[in-house]
C-alpha positions as a Markdown table, in Angstrom:
| # | Residue | x | y | z |
|---|---|---|---|---|
| 1 | Met | 0.0 | 0.0 | 0.0 |
| 2 | Leu | 1.2 | 3.5 | -0.8 |
| 3 | Arg | 0.1 | 6.8 | 0.7 |
| 4 | Leu | -1.4 | 9.4 | -1.6 |
| 5 | Ala | 1.6 | 11.7 | -1.0 |
| 6 | Ser | 4.0 | 9.0 | -2.0 |
| 7 | Ile | 2.1 | 8.4 | -5.3 |
| 8 | Leu | 2.1 | 12.1 | -6.1 |
| 9 | Ala | 5.8 | 12.4 | -5.3 |
| 10 | Leu | 6.6 | 9.4 | -7.5 |
| 11 | Ala | 3.9 | 9.9 | -9.4 |
| 12 | Ala | -10.6 | -1.3 | 17.7 |
| 13 | Ala | -8.4 | -3.9 | 18.2 |
| 14 | Cys | -10.5 | -6.8 | 19.4 |
| 15 | Gly | -10.2 | -10.0 | 21.3 |
| 16 | Ala | -10.8 | -13.5 | 19.9 |
| 17 | Thr | -14.0 | -12.8 | 17.9 |
| 18 | Pro | -15.4 | -14.9 | 15.0 |
| 19 | Val | -15.7 | -13.2 | 11.7 |
| 20 | Ser | -19.2 | -11.9 | 11.3 |
| 21 | Pro | -20.7 | -12.4 | 7.8 |
| 22 | Gln | -22.8 | -9.2 | 8.0 |
| 23 | Gln | -24.0 | -8.2 | 4.6 |
| 24 | Pro | -23.6 | -4.5 | 3.8 |
| 25 | Ser | -26.3 | -2.6 | 2.1 |
| 26 | Ser | -26.3 | -2.9 | -1.7 |
| 27 | Ala | -24.2 | -6.0 | -1.4 |
| 28 | Pro | -23.3 | -7.8 | -4.6 |
| 29 | Pro | -24.3 | -11.4 | -5.3 |
| 30 | Val | -22.3 | -14.0 | -3.4 |
| 31 | Pro | -20.4 | -16.5 | -5.6 |
| 32 | Arg | -19.6 | -20.2 | -5.1 |
| 33 | Gly | -16.5 | -22.3 | -5.7 |
| 34 | Pro | -12.7 | -21.9 | -5.4 |
| 35 | Tyr | -11.4 | -18.4 | -5.9 |
| 36 | Leu | -15.0 | -17.0 | -5.6 |
| 37 | Gly | -16.0 | -19.0 | -8.7 |
| 38 | Gln | -13.6 | -17.2 | -11.0 |
| 39 | Thr | -11.4 | -18.5 | -13.7 |
| 40 | Ala | -8.0 | -16.9 | -14.6 |
| 41 | Gly | -6.1 | -16.8 | -17.9 |
| 42 | Pro | -2.6 | -16.0 | -19.1 |
| 43 | Leu | -3.3 | -12.2 | -19.2 |
| 44 | Pro | -4.6 | -9.9 | -16.5 |
| 45 | Gln | -8.4 | -9.6 | -15.9 |
| 46 | Leu | -10.5 | -8.1 | -13.2 |
| 47 | Phe | -10.8 | -10.4 | -10.2 |
| 48 | Ala | -14.4 | -11.1 | -9.2 |
| 49 | Pro | -15.9 | -8.0 | -10.8 |
| 50 | Gly | -18.9 | -6.7 | -9.0 |
| 51 | Val | -18.0 | -8.7 | -5.9 |
| 52 | Val | -14.4 | -7.8 | -5.0 |
| 53 | Ser | -13.5 | -5.4 | -7.7 |
| 54 | Arg | -16.2 | -2.8 | -7.7 |
| 55 | Arg | -16.4 | 1.0 | -8.4 |
| 56 | Tyr | -14.5 | 1.8 | -5.2 |
| 57 | Gln | -10.8 | 1.7 | -4.5 |
| 58 | Glu | -9.9 | -1.9 | -3.7 |
| 59 | Leu | -6.4 | -3.3 | -3.3 |
| 60 | Asn | -4.6 | -6.4 | -2.0 |
| 61 | Ala | -5.8 | -10.0 | -2.4 |
| 62 | Ala | -4.6 | -12.4 | 0.4 |
| 63 | Phe | -6.0 | -15.9 | 0.2 |
| 64 | Ser | -5.5 | -18.3 | 3.1 |
| 65 | Pro | -3.4 | -21.4 | 2.4 |
| 66 | Ala | -6.6 | -23.5 | 2.6 |
| 67 | Gly | -8.2 | -21.3 | 0.0 |
| 68 | Asp | -11.3 | -20.7 | 2.1 |
| 69 | Glu | -10.6 | -17.1 | 3.2 |
| 70 | Leu | -9.8 | -13.9 | 1.4 |
| 71 | Phe | -8.7 | -10.6 | 3.0 |
| 72 | Phe | -8.5 | -7.5 | 0.9 |
| 73 | Thr | -8.5 | -3.7 | 1.4 |
| 74 | Ile | -10.9 | -0.9 | 0.6 |
| 75 | Ala | -9.8 | 2.7 | 0.7 |
| 76 | Asp | -11.7 | 5.9 | 1.0 |
| 77 | Ala | -11.8 | 8.6 | -1.8 |
| 78 | Thr | -8.7 | 10.4 | -0.5 |
| 79 | Arg | -6.7 | 7.2 | 0.2 |
| 80 | Thr | -6.1 | 8.2 | 3.8 |
| 81 | Met | -8.3 | 5.5 | 5.5 |
| 82 | Tyr | -7.9 | 1.9 | 4.7 |
| 83 | Thr | -10.0 | -1.0 | 6.0 |
| 84 | Leu | -9.5 | -4.7 | 5.9 |
| 85 | Leu | -12.4 | -6.7 | 4.5 |
| 86 | His | -12.9 | -10.4 | 4.8 |
| 87 | Val | -14.9 | -13.1 | 2.9 |
| 88 | Gln | -15.0 | -16.7 | 3.9 |
| 89 | Arg | -16.0 | -19.9 | 2.0 |
| 90 | Leu | -18.7 | -21.9 | 3.7 |
| 91 | Pro | -18.9 | -25.7 | 3.7 |
| 92 | Asp | -21.5 | -25.6 | 0.9 |
| 93 | Gly | -19.0 | -23.7 | -1.3 |
| 94 | Ala | -20.7 | -20.3 | -1.1 |
| 95 | Trp | -18.8 | -17.3 | 0.1 |
| 96 | Thr | -20.0 | -14.9 | 2.7 |
| 97 | Pro | -20.5 | -11.3 | 1.7 |
| 98 | Ala | -17.6 | -9.0 | 2.4 |
| 99 | Ala | -17.5 | -7.7 | 6.0 |
| 100 | Val | -15.0 | -5.6 | 7.9 |
| 101 | Ala | -12.4 | -7.8 | 9.6 |
| 102 | Pro | -13.0 | -8.1 | 13.3 |
| 103 | Phe | -9.7 | -6.3 | 14.1 |
| 104 | Ser | -10.1 | -3.5 | 11.6 |
| 105 | Gly | -12.4 | -0.6 | 11.0 |
| 106 | Val | -11.0 | 1.9 | 13.6 |
| 107 | Tyr | -7.5 | 2.7 | 12.4 |
| 108 | Ala | -6.1 | 2.6 | 8.8 |
| 109 | Asp | -5.3 | -1.0 | 8.1 |
| 110 | Ala | -4.1 | -2.5 | 4.8 |
| 111 | Asp | -1.8 | -5.0 | 3.0 |
| 112 | Pro | -2.9 | -8.4 | 4.5 |
| 113 | Phe | -0.6 | -11.4 | 4.1 |
| 114 | Phe | -1.1 | -14.9 | 5.5 |
| 115 | Ser | 1.8 | -16.9 | 7.1 |
| 116 | Ala | 2.6 | -20.2 | 5.4 |
| 117 | Asp | 0.7 | -22.1 | 8.0 |
| 118 | Gly | -2.3 | -19.8 | 7.9 |
| 119 | Gln | -2.1 | -19.1 | 11.6 |
| 120 | Arg | -1.1 | -15.5 | 11.3 |
| 121 | Leu | -2.4 | -12.6 | 9.2 |
| 122 | Tyr | 0.2 | -9.9 | 8.8 |
| 123 | Phe | -0.9 | -6.4 | 7.9 |
| 124 | Ile | 0.1 | -2.7 | 8.3 |
| 125 | Ser | -1.7 | -0.3 | 10.5 |
| 126 | Ser | -1.7 | 3.3 | 11.8 |
| 127 | Arg | -2.9 | 2.1 | 15.2 |
| 128 | Pro | -0.8 | 3.2 | 18.2 |
| 129 | Arg | 2.1 | 0.9 | 19.1 |
| 130 | Pro | 2.9 | 0.2 | 22.8 |
| 131 | Gly | 5.4 | 2.8 | 23.9 |
| 132 | Ala | 5.0 | 4.9 | 20.8 |
| 133 | Pro | 4.9 | 8.7 | 21.1 |
| 134 | Ala | 1.4 | 10.1 | 21.8 |
| 135 | Gly | -0.3 | 11.0 | 18.5 |
| 136 | Ala | 2.0 | 8.9 | 16.3 |
| 137 | Thr | 0.1 | 7.9 | 13.2 |
| 138 | Asp | 2.8 | 6.3 | 11.1 |
| 139 | Tyr | 2.2 | 2.8 | 9.5 |
| 140 | Asn | 3.8 | -0.2 | 11.2 |
| 141 | Leu | 3.8 | -4.0 | 10.7 |
| 142 | Trp | 1.4 | -6.0 | 12.8 |
| 143 | Tyr | -0.1 | -9.5 | 12.9 |
| 144 | Ala | -3.2 | -11.1 | 14.3 |
| 145 | Ala | -3.0 | -14.8 | 15.4 |
| 146 | Arg | -5.8 | -17.2 | 15.1 |
| 147 | Ala | -7.7 | -17.8 | 18.3 |
| 148 | Gly | -10.4 | -20.5 | 18.0 |
| 149 | Ala | -12.9 | -19.4 | 15.4 |
| 150 | Gly | -11.6 | -15.8 | 15.4 |
| 151 | Trp | -8.5 | -13.7 | 15.8 |
| 152 | Ala | -6.6 | -12.5 | 18.8 |
| 153 | Glu | -5.7 | -8.9 | 19.5 |
| 154 | Pro | -3.1 | -7.7 | 16.9 |
| 155 | Val | 0.6 | -7.6 | 17.9 |
| 156 | Asp | 3.2 | -5.3 | 16.4 |
| 157 | Leu | 6.5 | -6.7 | 15.2 |
| 158 | Gly | 8.5 | -4.6 | 17.6 |
| 159 | Pro | 11.1 | -1.8 | 17.4 |
| 160 | Thr | 13.7 | -3.7 | 15.5 |
| 161 | Val | 11.4 | -3.7 | 12.5 |
| 162 | Asn | 8.9 | -0.9 | 13.2 |
| 163 | Thr | 10.3 | 2.7 | 13.2 |
| 164 | Pro | 9.0 | 6.2 | 13.3 |
| 165 | Ala | 9.1 | 6.1 | 9.5 |
| 166 | Asp | 6.2 | 4.5 | 7.6 |
| 167 | Asp | 6.7 | 0.7 | 7.2 |
| 168 | Tyr | 4.6 | -0.7 | 4.4 |
| 169 | Tyr | 3.5 | -4.0 | 2.8 |
| 170 | Val | 4.7 | -7.0 | 4.7 |
| 171 | Ser | 5.3 | -10.5 | 3.3 |
| 172 | Val | 7.0 | -13.4 | 5.1 |
| 173 | Thr | 8.9 | -16.4 | 3.9 |
| 174 | Arg | 8.3 | -20.0 | 5.1 |
| 175 | Asp | 11.4 | -19.6 | 7.3 |
| 176 | Gly | 10.1 | -16.4 | 8.9 |
| 177 | Ala | 12.1 | -13.7 | 7.1 |
| 178 | Val | 10.1 | -10.6 | 6.9 |
| 179 | Phe | 10.1 | -8.3 | 3.8 |
| 180 | Trp | 8.6 | -4.9 | 3.6 |
| 181 | Ser | 9.3 | -1.4 | 2.3 |
| 182 | Arg | 10.5 | 1.7 | 4.2 |
| 183 | Asp | 11.8 | 5.0 | 2.8 |
| 184 | Gly | 11.6 | 3.8 | -0.8 |
| 185 | Lys | 13.7 | 0.6 | -0.2 |
| 186 | Val | 12.8 | -3.1 | 0.2 |
| 187 | Met | 13.9 | -4.3 | 3.6 |
| 188 | Arg | 14.5 | -7.8 | 5.0 |
| 189 | Ala | 14.4 | -8.8 | 8.6 |
| 190 | Ala | 15.8 | -12.3 | 9.5 |
| 191 | Pro | 14.8 | -13.8 | 12.8 |
| 192 | Ser | 17.6 | -13.8 | 15.3 |
| 193 | Gly | 17.3 | -16.2 | 18.3 |
| 194 | Gly | 14.0 | -17.1 | 19.8 |
| 195 | Gly | 13.1 | -13.8 | 21.5 |
| 196 | Gly | 11.4 | -12.1 | 18.5 |
| 197 | Asp | 14.5 | -10.1 | 17.5 |
| 198 | Phe | 15.5 | -9.6 | 13.9 |
| 199 | Val | 18.6 | -8.6 | 11.9 |
| 200 | Val | 17.4 | -5.9 | 9.5 |
| 201 | Glu | 19.0 | -5.0 | 6.2 |
| 202 | Ala | 18.1 | -3.3 | 2.9 |
| 203 | Leu | 18.3 | -5.4 | -0.2 |
| 204 | Pro | 21.1 | -4.9 | -2.6 |
| 205 | Glu | 21.1 | -2.6 | -5.7 |
| 206 | Ala | 19.7 | -5.4 | -7.9 |
| 207 | Val | 16.4 | -4.5 | -6.2 |
| 208 | Asn | 17.1 | -1.1 | -4.5 |
| 209 | Ala | 18.7 | 0.5 | -7.6 |
| 210 | Pro | 20.2 | 4.0 | -7.1 |
| 211 | Gly | 17.8 | 6.7 | -8.1 |
| 212 | Thr | 14.7 | 4.5 | -7.8 |
| 213 | Asn | 11.9 | 4.1 | -5.3 |
| 214 | Gln | 10.6 | 0.7 | -4.2 |
| 215 | Gly | 7.5 | -0.5 | -2.4 |
| 216 | Asp | 5.1 | -3.4 | -1.9 |
| 217 | Pro | 7.4 | -6.4 | -2.0 |
| 218 | Tyr | 6.0 | -9.9 | -2.3 |
| 219 | Val | 8.6 | -12.6 | -1.5 |
| 220 | Ala | 8.2 | -16.2 | -2.6 |
| 221 | Pro | 7.8 | -18.7 | 0.3 |
| 222 | Asp | 11.3 | -20.1 | -0.4 |
| 223 | Glu | 12.8 | -16.6 | -1.1 |
| 224 | Ser | 13.5 | -17.6 | -4.7 |
| 225 | Tyr | 12.1 | -14.4 | -6.2 |
| 226 | Leu | 10.7 | -11.0 | -5.2 |
| 227 | Ile | 8.0 | -9.0 | -7.0 |
| 228 | Phe | 7.8 | -5.4 | -6.1 |
| 229 | Ala | 6.6 | -1.9 | -7.3 |
| 230 | Ser | 9.2 | 0.6 | -8.4 |
| 231 | Ser | 9.5 | 4.0 | -10.0 |
| 232 | Gly | 12.4 | 6.0 | -11.4 |
| 233 | Arg | 13.7 | 3.2 | -13.7 |
| 234 | Pro | 14.3 | 3.9 | -17.4 |
| 235 | Asp | 11.6 | 1.5 | -18.5 |
| 236 | Asn | 8.9 | 2.8 | -16.2 |
| 237 | Arg | 5.6 | 3.3 | -17.9 |
| 238 | Gly | 3.6 | 4.8 | -15.1 |
| 239 | Ser | 3.9 | 6.2 | -11.6 |
| 240 | Arg | 4.9 | 2.8 | -10.4 |
| 241 | Asp | 5.3 | -0.5 | -12.3 |
| 242 | Leu | 5.8 | -4.1 | -11.2 |
| 243 | Tyr | 9.2 | -5.8 | -11.4 |
| 244 | Val | 10.6 | -9.2 | -10.5 |
| 245 | Ser | 14.1 | -10.2 | -9.2 |
| 246 | Phe | 15.0 | -13.8 | -9.1 |
| 247 | Lys | 17.6 | -15.2 | -6.7 |
| 248 | Thr | 20.3 | -17.3 | -8.2 |
| 249 | Asp | 23.1 | -18.9 | -6.1 |
| 250 | Gly | 22.0 | -16.8 | -3.2 |
| 251 | Gln | 22.2 | -13.5 | -5.1 |
| 252 | Trp | 19.4 | -11.3 | -6.2 |
| 253 | Gln | 19.5 | -10.7 | -9.9 |
| 254 | Pro | 18.8 | -7.3 | -11.6 |
| 255 | Ala | 15.1 | -6.6 | -11.5 |
| 256 | Arg | 13.1 | -6.9 | -14.7 |
| 257 | Ser | 9.8 | -5.3 | -15.6 |
| 258 | Leu | 6.7 | -7.5 | -15.8 |
| 259 | Gly | 6.0 | -5.9 | -19.1 |
| 260 | Asp | 3.2 | -4.1 | -20.9 |
| 261 | Ala | 0.5 | -6.7 | -20.3 |
| 262 | Ile | 0.7 | -6.0 | -16.6 |
| 263 | Asn | 2.1 | -2.5 | -16.3 |
| 264 | Ser | 0.4 | 0.6 | -17.7 |
| 265 | Asp | 0.8 | 4.3 | -17.8 |
| 266 | Arg | -0.9 | 4.4 | -14.4 |
| 267 | Leu | -0.2 | 2.9 | -11.0 |
| 268 | Glu | 0.4 | -0.8 | -10.6 |
| 269 | Tyr | 1.2 | -2.2 | -7.1 |
| 270 | Cys | 0.2 | -4.7 | -4.4 |
| 271 | Pro | 1.6 | -7.9 | -6.0 |
| 272 | Met | 0.6 | -11.2 | -4.5 |
| 273 | Ile | 0.9 | -14.9 | -5.4 |
| 274 | Ser | -1.8 | -17.3 | -4.3 |
| 275 | Pro | -0.6 | -19.8 | -1.7 |
| 276 | Asp | -0.9 | -22.7 | -4.2 |
| 277 | Gly | 1.4 | -20.8 | -6.5 |
| 278 | Arg | -1.0 | -20.8 | -9.4 |
| 279 | Tyr | -2.2 | -17.2 | -9.6 |
| 280 | Phe | -0.8 | -13.7 | -9.6 |
| 281 | Phe | -2.8 | -10.9 | -8.2 |
| 282 | Phe | -2.0 | -7.2 | -8.4 |
| 283 | Thr | -3.8 | -3.8 | -8.1 |
| 284 | Ser | -4.0 | -1.4 | -11.0 |
| 285 | Tyr | -5.5 | 2.0 | -11.7 |
| 286 | Lys | -5.6 | 1.3 | -15.5 |
| 287 | Val | -8.6 | 2.4 | -17.4 |
| 288 | Pro | -10.1 | 1.2 | -20.7 |
| 289 | Ala | -9.0 | 3.0 | -23.9 |
| 290 | Arg | -11.4 | 5.7 | -25.0 |
| 291 | Ser | -12.3 | 6.6 | -28.5 |
| 292 | Thr | -9.8 | 8.8 | -30.4 |
| 293 | Pro | -10.6 | 11.5 | -31.0 |
| 294 | Pro | -12.9 | 11.6 | -28.0 |
| 295 | Ala | -16.6 | 12.0 | -28.6 |
| 296 | Arg | -18.8 | 14.4 | -26.8 |
| 297 | Arg | -20.5 | 12.7 | -23.9 |
| 298 | Glu | -23.8 | 13.7 | -22.2 |
| 299 | Leu | -24.3 | 13.6 | -18.5 |
| 300 | Ala | -25.8 | 10.2 | -18.4 |
| 301 | Ala | -22.8 | 8.7 | -20.1 |
| 302 | Ile | -20.4 | 10.6 | -17.8 |
| 303 | Leu | -22.2 | 9.3 | -14.7 |
| 304 | Gln | -22.3 | 5.8 | -16.2 |
| 305 | Glu | -18.5 | 6.0 | -16.6 |
| 306 | Gln | -18.0 | 7.2 | -13.1 |
| 307 | Asp | -20.1 | 4.3 | -11.7 |
| 308 | Ala | -18.3 | 1.7 | -13.8 |
| 309 | Ile | -15.9 | -0.7 | -12.1 |
| 310 | Glu | -13.0 | 0.4 | -14.3 |
| 311 | Asn | -13.5 | 4.1 | -13.6 |
| 312 | Gly | -9.8 | 4.9 | -12.8 |
| 313 | Leu | -9.8 | 3.9 | -9.2 |
| 314 | Gly | -7.9 | 0.9 | -8.0 |
| 315 | Asn | -9.1 | -2.6 | -8.9 |
| 316 | Ile | -7.7 | -6.1 | -8.3 |
| 317 | Tyr | -6.5 | -8.1 | -11.3 |
| 318 | Trp | -5.3 | -11.7 | -11.6 |
| 319 | Met | -3.8 | -14.1 | -14.0 |
| 320 | Thr | -2.0 | -17.4 | -14.1 |
| 321 | Thr | 1.7 | -17.6 | -13.0 |
| 322 | Ala | 3.1 | -19.3 | -16.1 |
| 323 | Phe | 4.9 | -16.1 | -17.1 |
| 324 | Leu | 7.1 | -16.3 | -14.0 |
| 325 | Asp | 8.5 | -19.6 | -15.1 |
| 326 | Ala | 9.2 | -18.2 | -18.5 |
| 327 | Met | 10.9 | -15.2 | -17.2 |
| 328 | Arg | 13.0 | -17.2 | -14.7 |
| 329 | Ala | 14.2 | -19.2 | -17.8 |
| 330 | Gly | 15.2 | -15.9 | -19.5 |
| 331 | Gly | 12.1 | -15.4 | -21.5 |
| 332 | Ala | 10.2 | -12.2 | -22.1 |
| 333 | Pro | 7.4 | -11.0 | -19.9 |
| 334 | Pro | 3.8 | -11.6 | -21.1 |
| 335 | Ala | 2.8 | -9.7 | -24.2 |
| 336 | Pro | -0.4 | -7.7 | -24.3 |
């Protein structure tokens, strides 16, 4: 997740409470089947249009390892308030309507990520950390642990990781290494001992290239590759584009753009791979091409455009991950 100011420059906690499938007003129809009954292809397409991707600002797509839960984020019009939403697959295959996660809705919360065992949900939040200065509203990394049918009170990752600067977009390897972004760099924190301490470092120039700005890192469970958003690179198309760096013989390789099928002249960010490794999710502000030269529109057409899902606000897209195998082997990114 990126704050509005960052884009422009580059372009209450609860106890163990079960998720409540409360249906909001004007709720869309509830789908059935894996991945909300959707089918992905080799090129990006809207994920669950009218159900997840709607006319609002949606971002993130974190499925549980069992595939029976999805957390995503909805932002307000000014991108200053973010709220975690949750849907759950019932035993009969139907999904509950989206509802605010039981530990969200008070502070700005975004960027959910499941641990490999599904027992923790990591996220970022502006909620006050224990011992933080009064009135501090910077973003920090938190997690909520499962507690019975619900979630325990969120816990912050501590002062070795969280700082007075904004800490964004957490992802975690199977071995517990934490990746996130701070001050335009991708950071890595390796667990040190059993006391919750970490050894923190910025990734090398293959990722954090001089003169560029990074955010939203997704790391593979085995730390074999990293997908992240970046600006300031010669091949940037928009305010931020998505890139991948593969790890070979323990070294991160120079980042490569995911190409024009994924990146646009607008903002792309929030990459995520499904736990089964089959699907790639990301958020984009791309809009459909308009007629050239533009035709005059009446008010009804203008309002219809504003009410459309692809109205220039963020939407969640998805596609299969075959392109990653091709790029790892030296092939080109997917073509539009």
